C-alpha positions as CSV (number, residue, x, y, z in Angstrom):
1,M,0.0,0.0,0.0
2,E,1.5,3.3,-1.0
3,N,1.8,5.6,2.0
4,R,1.2,9.3,1.6
5,L,1.3,10.2,5.3
6,K,4.7,11.8,5.2
7,E,3.9,13.6,2.0
8,Y,0.8,15.2,3.4
9,R,2.4,16.0,6.7
10,E,5.3,17.8,5.0
11,K,3.0,19.5,2.5
12,N,1.0,20.9,5.5
13,N,4.1,21.9,7.4
14,K,3.2,19.6,10.3
15,K,5.7,18.0,12.8
16,I,5.4,14.3,13.6
17,K,4.8,15.1,17.3
18,D,1.9,17.5,16.4
19,V,0.2,15.0,14.1
20,A,0.7,12.2,16.7
21,S,-0.9,14.4,19.3
22,Y,-3.8,15.2,17.0
23,V,-4.6,11.5,16.4
24,G,-4.0,10.6,20.1
25,K,-0.9,8.5,19.5
26,N,2.7,8.8,20.7
27,R,5.4,10.0,18.3
28,D,6.9,6.5,17.8
29,T,3.5,5.0,16.9
30,Y,2.8,7.7,14.4
31,S,6.3,7.4,12.9
32,F,5.6,3.7,12.4
33,Y,2.3,4.6,10.6
34,E,4.3,6.6,8.1
35,T,6.0,3.4,7.0
36,E,3.2,0.9,7.8
37,I,-0.1,2.7,7.2
38,D,-2.0,-0.5,7.0
39,K,-1.4,-1.2,10.7
40,M,-3.4,1.8,11.9
41,S,-7.1,1.7,13.0
42,V,-9.8,3.0,10.8
43,E,-10.5,5.7,13.4
44,T,-6.9,7.0,13.1
45,L,-7.1,6.9,9.3
46,L,-10.2,9.0,9.4
47,K,-8.7,11.5,11.8
48,L,-5.7,12.0,9.4
49,C,-8.1,12.4,6.5
50,N,-9.9,15.1,8.4
51,L,-6.7,16.8,9.3
52,Y,-5.4,16.9,5.7
53,G,-8.8,17.4,4.0
54,V,-8.4,14.2,1.9
55,T,-10.2,10.9,1.4
56,P,-8.8,7.6,2.6
57,N,-8.2,6.7,-1.1
58,D,-6.1,9.8,-1.5
59,L,-4.1,9.0,1.7
60,L,-3.6,5.4,0.7
61,G,-2.7,6.2,-2.9
62,Y,-5.6,4.4,-4.5
63,N,-6.6,7.4,-6.6
64,D,-3.4,7.1,-8.6
65,L,-4.2,3.7,-9.9
66,S,-6.4,2.5,-12.8
67,S,-9.6,0.8,-11.8
68,E,-8.3,-2.7,-12.4
69,E,-5.1,-1.9,-10.5
70,T,-7.2,-0.4,-7.7
71,K,-9.3,-3.5,-7.4
72,Q,-6.2,-5.8,-7.4
73,K,-4.4,-3.6,-4.8
74,I,-7.5,-3.4,-2.5
75,L,-8.0,-7.2,-2.8
76,Y,-4.3,-7.8,-2.0
77,D,-4.4,-5.5,1.0
78,L,-7.5,-7.2,2.4
79,L,-5.9,-10.6,2.0
80,I,-2.9,-9.4,3.9
81,Q,-5.1,-8.1,6.7
82,I,-7.1,-11.4,6.8
83,E,-3.8,-13.3,7.1
84,E,-2.7,-11.2,10.0
85,I,-6.0,-11.8,11.8
86,L,-5.8,-15.5,11.3
87,K,-2.3,-15.6,12.8
88,K,-3.7,-14.4,16.1
């Protein structure tokens, strides 16, 4: 999954600690999200979308893909999440 968190944070002149505080996470957790966005909760994702005025698709990079690529990427991402749940 392409991660646009750092791009949007820098574009909006935000510091990691400020964004982390906004979403109610510590700095280390938020830093992790900038490399592993698929590990965050939907609630946190929506807070970040609100902060930057973008959709989840924008933040996740889905709008840059053709429709067939988008479907394949979404399916792949869902399969990875299901795999993680089954491991628990």
